[in-house]
C-alpha positions as CSV (number, residue, x, y, z in Angstrom):
1,X,101.0,181.8,-91.4
2,X,101.0,179.0,-88.8
3,X,100.8,176.6,-92.0
4,X,104.0,178.1,-93.3
5,X,105.7,177.5,-90.0
6,X,104.7,173.8,-90.3
7,X,106.4,173.5,-93.6
8,X,109.4,175.5,-92.5
9,X,109.9,173.1,-89.5
10,X,109.8,170.2,-91.9
11,X,112.3,171.9,-94.1
12,X,114.6,172.5,-91.3
13,X,114.5,168.7,-90.3
14,X,115.4,167.9,-93.9
15,X,118.3,170.3,-93.9
16,X,119.5,168.7,-90.6
17,X,119.3,165.3,-92.2
18,X,121.3,166.4,-95.2
19,X,123.9,168.1,-92.9
20,X,124.4,164.7,-91.2
21,X,124.3,162.6,-94.4
22,X,126.8,164.8,-96.3
23,X,128.8,166.2,-93.3
24,X,128.6,169.9,-94.6
25,X,126.9,172.5,-92.6
26,X,123.8,173.9,-94.2
27,X,122.4,177.2,-93.0
28,X,120.5,178.4,-96.1
29,X,118.4,176.8,-98.8
30,X,116.5,178.5,-101.7
31,X,112.9,178.5,-101.5
32,X,112.0,180.7,-104.2
33,X,114.3,181.3,-107.3
34,X,113.2,184.3,-109.4
35,X,114.4,187.5,-110.1
36,X,115.3,187.7,-106.4
37,X,116.3,184.5,-104.6
38,X,114.5,184.0,-101.5
39,X,116.2,181.8,-98.9
40,X,115.3,180.0,-95.5
41,X,118.0,180.6,-92.9
42,X,117.8,177.7,-90.6
43,X,120.0,179.4,-88.0
44,X,117.3,181.9,-86.9
45,X,114.3,180.4,-88.8
46,X,113.9,183.4,-90.9
47,X,113.2,184.0,-94.6
48,X,115.5,186.4,-96.4
49,X,116.4,187.9,-99.7
50,X,119.7,186.6,-100.8
51,X,120.8,189.9,-102.3
52,X,120.9,191.8,-99.1
53,X,120.3,189.0,-96.4
54,X,117.6,191.2,-94.7
55,X,114.5,189.4,-93.4
56,X,111.2,189.7,-95.4
57,X,108.6,192.1,-93.8
58,X,105.3,190.7,-92.8
59,X,103.5,191.9,-95.9
60,X,106.2,190.5,-98.2
61,X,106.2,187.1,-96.4
62,X,102.3,187.1,-96.5
63,X,102.5,187.8,-100.4
64,X,104.8,185.0,-101.0
65,X,103.5,182.4,-98.3
66,X,101.5,180.2,-101.0
67,X,104.4,180.1,-103.3
68,X,106.7,179.1,-100.6
69,X,104.3,176.3,-99.5
70,X,103.9,175.3,-103.2
71,X,107.6,175.0,-103.7
72,X,108.1,173.0,-100.5
73,X,105.0,170.6,-101.4
74,X,106.1,170.1,-105.0
75,X,109.7,169.1,-104.1
76,X,111.3,172.1,-105.8
77,X,113.0,173.1,-102.5
78,X,114.4,169.7,-102.0
79,X,115.8,169.9,-105.5
80,X,117.6,173.0,-104.6
81,X,118.8,171.5,-101.4
82,X,120.2,168.5,-103.3
83,X,121.8,170.6,-106.1
84,X,123.8,172.3,-103.3
85,X,125.9,169.2,-103.1
86,X,126.6,168.5,-106.8
87,X,130.0,170.2,-106.6
88,X,130.9,169.7,-103.0
89,X,130.3,165.9,-102.7
90,X,130.9,165.0,-106.3
91,X,127.5,163.7,-107.2
92,X,127.3,162.3,-110.7
93,X,131.1,161.7,-110.9
94,X,132.0,158.2,-112.1
């Protein structure tokens, strides 16, 4: 679990950077987009299901840990973070 915490710390830093860059508060970022969307809540450092905004239990978190780390490592989470601004900031308009 300590490895996941390191990745979440890096993710929180990227969220703070994007917040400063775009001037828009970022509280959540999707970390798994599947049947149920799982998000990282930067405000309290928790991982939640978007559908009910409840924290994942330890067993659920342990089960998803490798997938979360893989999504952070391969840039998928950064893509989700970037896509958040497509409509708000006007990326791609020309």
